[in-house]
C-alpha positions in Angstrom: 102.8 143.0 128.1 105.2 140.6 126.4 108.0 139.4 128.7 110.7 136.8 128.7 109.2 135.0 131.7 108.9 131.2 131.2 111.0 131.5 128.0 114.2 129.4 127.6 116.2 127.9 124.8 113.9 124.8 125.0 110.6 126.7 124.8 108.3 124.9 122.4 107.7 126.4 119.0 104.4 128.1 118.3 101.9 129.1 120.9 102.1 126.9 124.0 100.0 127.3 127.2 102.4 127.3 130.2 100.1 124.7 131.9 101.0 122.3 129.0 104.6 122.9 129.8 104.2 121.9 133.5 104.7 125.4 134.6 102.6 127.3 137.2 100.2 130.0 136.4 98.4 131.0 133.3 99.4 132.5 130.0 101.2 131.2 127.0 104.7 131.3 125.4 105.1 132.2 121.7 108.2 131.2 119.7 108.8 131.5 116.0 111.8 131.3 113.6 112.6 134.4 111.6 116.4 134.8 111.3 116.5 137.7 108.9 113.5 139.7 110.3 114.3 142.9 112.1 111.2 142.7 114.3 108.4 140.3 115.1 105.3 141.5 117.0 102.6 139.3 118.6 99.1 140.5 117.7 95.7 139.0 118.4 92.8 138.8 120.8 93.8 137.7 124.3 91.4 137.5 127.2 88.8 139.2 125.1 91.1 142.2 124.4 92.4 143.0 120.9 96.1 143.6 120.8 97.5 144.9 117.5 100.2 147.1 116.1 104.0 147.3 116.3 104.5 148.6 119.8 107.3 147.7 122.2 104.9 145.8 124.5 104.1 143.4 121.7 107.7 142.9 120.5 109.2 139.4 120.8 112.9 139.0 121.7 115.3 137.5 119.2 118.1 135.0 120.2 121.4 134.3 118.5 119.9 131.6 116.3 117.1 133.7 114.8 114.3 132.5 117.1 111.9 135.1 118.5 110.0 134.4 121.8 107.9 135.9 124.4 105.4 135.2 127.2 101.9 136.7 127.4 100.2 136.2 130.8 96.7 137.0 129.3 96.8 134.4 126.6 94.4 131.4 127.1 93.0 128.4 125.2 90.8 129.7 122.4 92.4 133.0 121.9 93.6 134.0 118.5 97.0 135.2 117.4 98.9 136.5 114.4 102.4 137.8 113.9 103.4 141.1 112.4 106.9 140.6 110.8 109.2 143.4 109.7 111.8 142.3 107.1 114.2 143.6 104.5 111.8 142.9 101.7 108.4 143.8 103.2 106.4 144.1 106.4 103.1 142.4 107.2 101.2 139.7 109.1 102.1 136.0 109.1 100.3 132.9 110.3 102.0 130.8 112.9 103.6 127.8 111.1 103.0 125.8 114.2 99.3 126.7 114.6 97.3 123.7 115.9 94.2 125.3 114.4 93.3 128.2 112.2 90.3 130.4 112.9 87.2 129.7 110.8 86.1 133.3 110.4 83.9 134.0 107.4 84.9 137.6 107.5 88.6 136.6 107.2 88.7 133.3 105.3 91.9 131.4 104.6 94.6 132.5 103.9 93.8 135.7 105.7 93.1 134.1 109.1 94.5 134.0 112.6 95.8 131.0 114.6 93.9 129.7 117.6 95.8 129.1 120.8 95.0 125.5 121.6 96.1 123.2 124.5 98.1 120.2 123.5 96.7 118.2 126.4 93.1 119.4 126.8 91.4 116.4 125.0 90.1 113.7 127.4 91.7 110.6 125.8 90.3 107.1 126.3 93.0 105.0 124.5 95.4 104.2 127.3 94.9 100.5 126.8 95.4 100.6 123.0 98.5 99.0 121.5 99.5 99.6 117.9 99.4 96.3 116.0 102.6 94.5 115.0 103.6 95.4 111.5 103.0 91.8 110.3 99.4 91.9 111.6 98.4 95.2 110.0 95.6 95.5 107.4 95.5 99.1 106.1 92.4 100.9 105.0 93.1 104.1 103.0 90.4 106.7 102.9 89.9 110.4 101.9 88.2 112.3 104.7 86.3 114.7 102.4 84.6 112.1 100.3 84.4 109.1 102.6 81.0 109.6 104.2 79.4 112.9 103.4 76.4 113.7 105.6 74.8 115.9 102.9 75.1 116.1 99.1 77.8 118.3 97.9 79.4 118.7 101.3 82.8 117.4 102.4 82.6 114.7 105.0 84.5 115.4 108.2 86.6 113.7 110.9 83.4 113.2 112.9 81.7 111.6 109.8 84.5 109.1 109.7 84.0 108.5 113.4 80.4 107.5 112.6 81.8 104.6 110.5 83.7 103.1 113.4 81.3 100.2 113.9 81.5 99.5 110.1 85.3 99.6 110.1 85.4 97.3 113.1 83.1 94.8 111.4 85.2 95.0 108.3 88.2 93.8 110.3 90.8 96.3 109.3 93.1 97.5 112.1 94.8 100.5 110.5 93.1 103.6 109.0 95.3 105.7 106.8 93.6 109.0 105.8 94.9 111.0 102.9 96.6 114.2 104.1 94.3 116.2 106.4 96.0 119.6 106.7 95.0 123.0 105.5 95.7 123.3 101.8 97.0 126.3 99.9 95.0 125.6 96.8 91.6 125.2 98.5 89.5 128.1 99.8 87.7 127.6 103.1 84.5 125.6 102.8 85.3 124.7 99.2 87.1 121.9 97.5 89.5 120.2 99.9 91.4 118.4 97.2 93.5 115.2 97.5 95.4 116.7 100.4 98.9 116.8 98.9 99.2 120.5 98.6 99.4 121.3 102.3 100.3 124.8 103.4 99.8 124.8 107.2 101.1 121.5 108.3 99.9 121.6 111.9 96.4 122.9 111.2 93.5 120.6 110.2 91.7 121.3 106.9 88.7 123.7 107.5 86.4 121.5 105.5 87.1 118.4 107.7 85.8 120.1 110.9 82.2 120.6 112.1 81.2 124.1 113.3 77.4 123.8 113.4 76.1 123.2 116.9 73.3 120.9 115.8 75.7 118.7 113.8 78.1 118.7 116.7 75.4 117.5 119.1 74.5 114.7 116.6 78.0 113.5 116.5 78.4 113.8 120.3 75.5 111.4 120.7 77.3 108.8 118.5 80.6 109.4 120.4 79.0 108.8 123.7 77.1 105.8 122.5 80.4 104.3 121.3 82.2 105.2 124.5 79.4 103.8 126.7 79.6 100.4 124.8 83.2 100.2 126.0 82.5 101.3 129.6 83.6 105.0 129.3 81.9 108.0 130.7 80.4 110.5 128.2 82.1 113.5 126.8 80.7 117.1 126.6 80.1 119.3 123.6 83.1 121.5 124.7 85.4 118.4 124.4 84.8 118.2 120.6 84.1 121.8 119.6 87.7 122.7 118.5 88.6 121.4 115.1 91.8 119.8 116.4 89.8 118.1 119.1 87.6 116.5 116.4 90.7 115.1 114.7 91.8 113.7 118.1 88.3 112.3 118.7 88.5 110.4 115.4 91.8 108.8 116.4 90.7 108.2 120.0 87.5 106.3 119.1 89.3 104.3 116.4 91.8 103.3 119.1 89.1 102.4 121.6 87.7 100.0 118.9 91.2 98.5 118.2 92.1 100.4 115.0 95.4 102.3 114.6 95.7 105.6 112.6 98.6 106.3 110.3 98.7 109.8 108.9 99.8 110.6 105.3 102.3 113.4 105.5 104.0 115.4 102.8 107.5 116.4 103.5 108.8 116.5 99.9 107.1 119.8 99.0 104.4 122.2 100.3 101.5 123.9 98.7 100.3 124.0 95.1 101.8 127.4 95.1 103.1 127.9 91.6 101.0 130.6 89.8 98.5 130.6 92.6 98.6 134.0 94.3 99.9 137.3 92.8 102.8 138.8 94.8 101.8 141.9 96.7 103.1 145.0 94.9 105.2 145.9 97.9 107.1 142.6 97.5 107.6 142.0 93.8 105.8 144.2 91.3 106.1 141.8 88.4 106.5 138.4 90.0 104.3 135.5 91.0 104.5 134.2 94.6 104.7 130.6 95.5 102.2 130.9 98.3 100.0 133.5 99.8 101.4 136.6 101.5 101.0 135.1 105.0 102.5 131.7 104.1 105.7 129.9 105.0 107.5 130.8 101.8 109.2 134.0 102.9 108.2 134.0 106.6 110.9 136.4 107.7 110.0 138.8 104.8 113.6 139.0 103.5 112.7 138.5 99.9 113.7 141.4 97.7 113.9 142.2 94.0 117.0 142.5 91.9 118.2 145.6 90.1 115.7 145.0 87.3 112.8 144.6 89.6 112.6 140.8 89.3 111.7 138.8 92.4 114.5 136.6 93.6 113.4 132.9 94.0 116.4 131.9 96.1 115.7 134.0 99.2 112.9 131.8 100.6 113.3 130.9 104.2 111.8 127.3 104.0 112.1 126.3 100.3 114.4 125.7 97.4 113.6 126.5 93.8 113.1 122.8 93.0 109.4 122.0 92.3 107.1 119.1 92.4 103.4 118.9 91.4 103.1 122.7 91.6 104.8 123.1 95.0 108.4 123.7 96.1 110.8 121.4 97.9 111.7 122.2 101.5 115.2 123.4 102.0 116.4 120.3 103.7 120.0 121.4 103.8 118.9 123.8 106.6 118.8 122.2 110.1 116.0 124.5 111.2 113.8 123.4 108.3 114.5 119.8 109.0 113.6 120.5 112.7 110.3 122.0 111.6 109.4 118.8 109.8 110.6 116.5 112.5 108.6 118.5 115.0 105.6 118.0 112.8 106.0 114.2 113.0 106.6 114.4 116.7 103.4 116.5 117.1 101.4 113.7 115.4 102.8 111.2 117.8 102.5 113.2 121.0 99.4 115.3 120.5 97.3 113.2 118.0 98.5 109.7 119.3 99.4 108.7 115.7 100.5 105.1 115.1 102.6 105.9 112.1 103.1 107.6 108.8 102.8 107.2 105.1 105.6 109.5 103.8 104.5 110.9 100.4 107.0 110.6 97.5 110.3 110.0 99.3 111.7 109.3 95.9 111.1 112.9 94.8 112.3 114.2 98.2 115.6 112.5 97.5 115.8 113.5 93.9 115.3 117.2 94.7 117.6 117.3 97.7 120.3 114.7 97.2 122.6 114.4 100.2 120.5 116.7 102.4 117.5 114.6 101.6 119.3 111.4 102.8 120.3 113.1 106.0 116.8 114.4 106.6 115.2 110.9 106.1 117.7 109.4 108.6 117.0 112.2 111.1 113.2 111.8 110.6 113.1 108.0 111.0 115.4 108.1 114.0 113.3 110.8 115.7 110.1 109.0 115.2 111.5 105.7 116.3 112.9 107.2 119.5 109.5 108.6 120.3 107.5 105.5 119.4 109.3 102.4 118.1 106.0 100.7 117.2 105.0 103.5 114.8 104.9 102.3 111.2 107.1 104.4 108.9 106.0 103.7 105.4 107.9 105.4 102.5 106.4 105.9 99.1 109.5 105.3 97.1 109.8 104.5 93.4 113.4 103.7 92.3 112.6 104.8 88.8 112.5 108.4 90.1 115.7 108.3 92.0 117.6 105.1 91.4 118.8 103.9 94.8 117.9 100.3 95.6 114.6 100.0 97.4 116.1 97.8 100.1 118.2 100.8 101.3 114.9 102.5 102.3 114.3 99.8 105.0 117.9 99.2 106.0 118.7 100.5 109.5 120.4 103.9 109.7 123.4 102.3 111.4 123.8 100.1 108.4 123.7 102.9 105.9 120.0 102.8 105.2 117.3 105.4 105.7 115.5 103.5 108.5 112.0 103.3 107.2 110.0 100.2 108.2 108.3 99.5 104.9 107.8 100.8 101.3 104.9 100.9 99.0 105.0 97.9 96.6 103.7 98.4 93.2 105.0 95.2 91.7 102.3 92.9 93.1 99.6 95.5 92.2 100.7 95.7 88.6 101.0 91.9 88.3 97.6 91.2 89.7 95.9 94.0 87.7 97.7 92.8 84.6 96.4 89.3 85.1 92.8 90.5 85.7 93.0 92.6 82.6 94.3 89.7 80.5 91.6 87.4 81.8 89.0 89.9 80.8 90.1 89.4 77.1 88.3 86.0 77.1 88.9 82.3 77.7 91.5 82.1 74.9 93.8 84.8 76.3 97.1 84.1 78.0 97.1 85.1 81.6 100.5 85.7 83.2 100.2 84.0 86.6 104.0 83.8 86.7 104.1 87.6 87.0 102.1 87.3 90.2 104.5 84.6 91.5 107.6 86.8 90.8 106.0 89.8 92.7 104.8 88.1 95.8 108.0 88.7 97.7 110.3 91.4 96.1 114.0 90.7 96.2 116.1 92.5 98.9 113.6 92.5 101.8 114.3 90.5 104.9 110.7 90.6 106.3 107.4 90.1 104.6 105.9 93.2 106.3 108.5 95.5 104.7 106.4 96.0 101.7 102.8 97.4 101.4 101.0 96.1 98.4 97.5 97.0 97.1 95.4 96.6 94.0 93.7 100.0 94.3 94.7 103.3 95.9 93.9 107.0 95.6 96.4 107.6 92.7 95.5 104.6 90.7 91.7 104.8 90.6 91.1 108.5 90.8 89.1 110.2 88.0 91.1 110.1 84.7 93.4 107.4 85.8 93.0 103.6 85.8 89.8 101.7 86.3 88.6 100.1 89.6 89.1 96.3 89.6 85.5 95.4 88.8 85.6 97.4 85.6 89.1 96.1 84.7 87.6 92.6 85.2 84.7 93.3 82.9 84.6 96.6 81.0 81.1 96.0 79.8 79.4 95.0 83.1 81.1 95.6 86.4 78.4 93.5 88.2 78.6 90.4 85.9 79.8 87.1 87.3 83.1 87.7 85.6 83.6 91.0 87.3 82.5 89.8 90.7 84.6 86.6 90.7 87.8 88.1 89.2 87.6 91.0 91.7 87.4 88.4 94.5 90.5 86.7 93.1 92.4 90.1 93.1 91.4 90.9 96.7 92.1 87.4 98.0 95.5 87.3 96.5 96.3 90.6 98.1 95.1 89.4 101.5 97.0 86.1 101.4 100.2 87.5 100.0 103.3 88.6 102.0 103.3 92.3 103.0 101.0 94.7 104.8 97.9 94.7 102.6 96.3 98.0 101.8 92.7 98.5 100.5 91.1 101.7 99.3 87.7 102.9 100.5 84.9 101.3 98.6 87.1 98.5 97.3 85.7 96.2 100.0 82.1 96.4 98.6 82.8 96.2 94.9 82.8 99.9 94.1 83.4 100.1 90.4 83.5 103.9 89.6 86.7 105.9 89.4 86.9 108.1 92.4 86.9 111.9 92.5 88.1 113.8 95.6 85.6 116.6 95.0 82.6 116.1 97.3 80.6 118.7 95.3 79.8 116.1 92.7 76.0 115.8 93.3 75.1 113.0 91.0 77.3 110.4 92.8 79.0 109.7 89.5 82.4 109.5 91.1 81.8 109.2 94.8 81.7 105.9 96.6 78.1 104.6 96.8 77.1 103.6 100.4 73.5 103.4 99.2 74.2 100.1 97.5 74.6 98.5 100.9 71.3 99.9 102.2 68.5 97.3 102.8 65.9 96.9 100.0 62.2 95.9 100.3 63.1 92.3 99.4 65.3 91.9 102.5 68.5 92.1 100.5 70.7 95.1 99.8 69.9 97.6 97.2 72.9 96.2 95.3 73.2 92.6 96.4 76.5 92.2 94.7 78.0 94.9 96.9 76.7 93.2 100.0 78.0 89.8 98.9 81.4 91.4 98.2 81.5 93.1 101.6 80.8 89.7 103.3 83.6 88.2 101.2 86.1 91.0 102.2 85.2 90.6 105.9 85.8 86.9 105.6 89.1 87.3 103.8 90.4 89.7 106.4 89.2 87.4 109.2 91.0 84.6 107.5 94.3 86.5 107.4 93.8 87.4 111.1 93.1 83.8 112.1 95.8 82.1 110.1 99.3 83.0 111.4 100.9 81.7 108.3 99.3 84.4 106.2 101.1 86.9 108.4 104.3 84.9 108.6 107.7 84.9 106.9 107.4 81.7 105.0 106.7 81.7 101.3 107.2 79.1 98.6 105.5 79.6 95.2 105.6 76.0 94.1 103.3 76.0 91.1 102.1 78.3 88.3 100.5 77.6 85.0 99.8 80.4 82.6 97.9 77.9 80.4 95.6 76.8 83.2 95.6 80.3 84.8 96.6 78.8 88.2 99.0 79.8 90.9 99.7 77.9 94.2 101.9 79.0 97.1 102.7 77.7 100.5 102.8 80.0 103.6 104.0 79.2 107.1 105.4 80.6 110.3 109.2 80.2 110.5 110.1 77.6 113.1 106.5 76.9 114.0 104.6 75.7 111.0 100.8 76.4 110.9 101.1 75.7 107.2 98.6 76.9 104.6 98.3 76.4 100.9 96.8 79.2 98.7 95.5 78.2 95.3 94.1 80.8 92.9 92.8 80.6 89.4 91.5 82.9 86.7 90.1 80.1 84.6 86.6 80.6 83.4 85.7 77.0 84.0 85.9 74.8 87.1 88.7 72.3 87.3 87.1 69.1 88.6 90.2 66.9 89.5 93.1 69.2 89.5 96.4 67.6 90.7 98.3 69.8 93.0 101.4 69.3 95.2 101.1 69.7 99.0 103.8 70.4 101.6 103.0 67.2 103.6 100.7 64.2 103.5 97.5 64.0 105.5 94.3 66.0 105.8 94.2 69.6 104.6 91.1 71.6 105.6 89.5 74.0 103.1 89.3 77.0 105.4 88.4 79.5 102.7 86.7 79.4 99.3 86.0 82.7 97.5 83.3 81.1 95.4 81.1 80.8 98.5 80.4 84.5 98.5 78.7 84.8 95.2 74.9 85.3 94.9 74.1 84.5 98.5 70.5 84.1 99.6 68.2 86.8 100.8 69.3 86.8 104.4 73.0 87.1 103.4 74.0 84.2 105.7 74.1 81.1 103.6 76.8 80.6 101.1 76.4 80.5 97.3 74.0 77.6 96.6 76.1 76.7 93.5 79.4 76.8 95.2 82.1 74.4 94.0 84.5 73.1 96.5 86.1 70.2 98.3 83.5 69.2 101.0 85.6 70.7 103.8 89.0 69.5 102.7 91.3 67.1 100.9 93.5 64.2 101.7 97.0 64.8 100.4 98.0 61.1 100.0 99.2 61.2 96.4 102.7 61.0 95.1 105.2 63.8 95.2 104.4 66.6 92.8 105.5 70.1 91.9 108.6 69.7 94.1 106.4 69.0 97.1 106.4 65.6 99.0 102.7 64.9 98.6 99.7 65.7 96.3 96.0 65.8 96.2 93.2 66.0 93.6 91.2 69.2 94.2 88.1 70.9 92.9 89.2 74.4 91.8 86.2 76.7 91.2 86.3 79.0 88.2 87.8 82.4 89.0 88.4 81.6 92.7 90.9 81.4 95.5 91.0 78.4 97.9 93.0 78.2 101.1 93.9 74.9 102.8 95.2 74.6 106.3 97.1 71.6 107.6 94.8 69.8 110.1 96.4 69.5 113.5 
């Protein structure tokens, strides 16, 4: 029987085992927000016994703020629950907005499904020694769970499939993985098309398609997990440890942490669900309307929505949303403190229960545009809440001033100074400048290439620190099917494996990885994937999925696609260079030379107050410059620590550098006269379509 035992004003939202709350005994508390409901009943299967109906022994108690709560001693981990809500507009069942996991029941598929009671603390974490990288040291790898590494044709890959790639990601050298949103989506039926992830409906529940339910598959993944754990000196886990879907998401984070890689989740707080025109409104609610969401969704959780005198459904009675829309969903009602609390609790849940290392906040620009003052207040509350919980968590705002108008630097200014308190923002200026230059170079040797545009975009105005911007040259929006080409096809539209495509793509990536900011690469970019990407794993002919097969060994000892293997080695080396040269992660930047005519740019990077100087020289010229005169920050020996030309057409064993590499025999002596506003100069060999990095010999 439901009672008020263990229930207080601070009882957690959703279903929470009392053992997770540090309380004695068994059972669980249940707490939901339904201010206009007249009754909320707890139904489900508890301790193997089905409890349903609207009887007094299942009725939760309502407090003065519209929160309903109760304690059920029979409830245990793995039980399923659902709420029956009675409101002014309708009565019926509702999913728990705080459900950590939804039941994968084929007889009751999403959205007609129960929540599973799950412990917040049951998973055996191994990451106590992990420390989130400093922002300046981060290299972000963006991936889409469902299409990253499918284990079978036409099937979505899962959290555990990503886990299988931990050794690969470690060898690549990235230290932050950023999955696209991973929560159950309103517009994707269970076991179907998971989509991009930006239409989330149940913000605490992992997407069905990203979990493994088959016992044989689970055993296979468990073997990998235990092999990875054993290599780091940890005891093995059991099948029970990874059976729950939420445990699989935790395992992905855990193993990435064990191998030194942080996880920043992509969260969507500007809207929810692709709900417009998705589900017909039940006749009992609005005979002639269309509901933004399914009948069990967040939209009218307290079932207060009614029709007007003409029988038209009233859009303005939603509990969680306004009537402002974005990409088919509706904006959260951020003027309401309880709605803001729901979203802040979601962020806290990531930090506390999933050990998240940060967030990419989707379209903050639209959040502000649709909510005005309340949007600003929410952002400040959100960033302060996250920072108080974990000051090392990266808070990355996708913000485009063209959509809202406020200066970008206000996004990263502290709340106390009138800003919104984010740590960094997405930076499209460098992306557009690099992609523009690559596209211009593809027009032929006679085309003008605007290297000056790259120079102007390396450090956007208004930012105090280099790590406050996150640039890329490819991401999920830019290179998805129907949008812009991947860089190799931009570099050579006729042949994305030509020397022109290979070398220009190396220039784009090397500029990204030597520039100020937190560089972000998109899955497949690191091995010269040239196809536009589709988030639908059901594409069986691989036409728009990333092609891991190109890296597989061929009979001749090289990879099936040697160009892909060469480019992967290049990316590994470029990331290692960034990690080994503090100046490339430092605050110092001086773009001291550009020539659009020669297609050359050179910039100086250093650590403020320390030095460790490097000079980066890039060219998109189609011919090698034999004696190119270039300024240097000081006289003396400068070691050539990186040459992108070395990674083209390597030999069969993939170890030796390009046999035709052009370079500087290990370095140059900058003993020439002052040049390009620098105190010294040197004559360098600058390979065609290349990036060189020189470090001051100490």
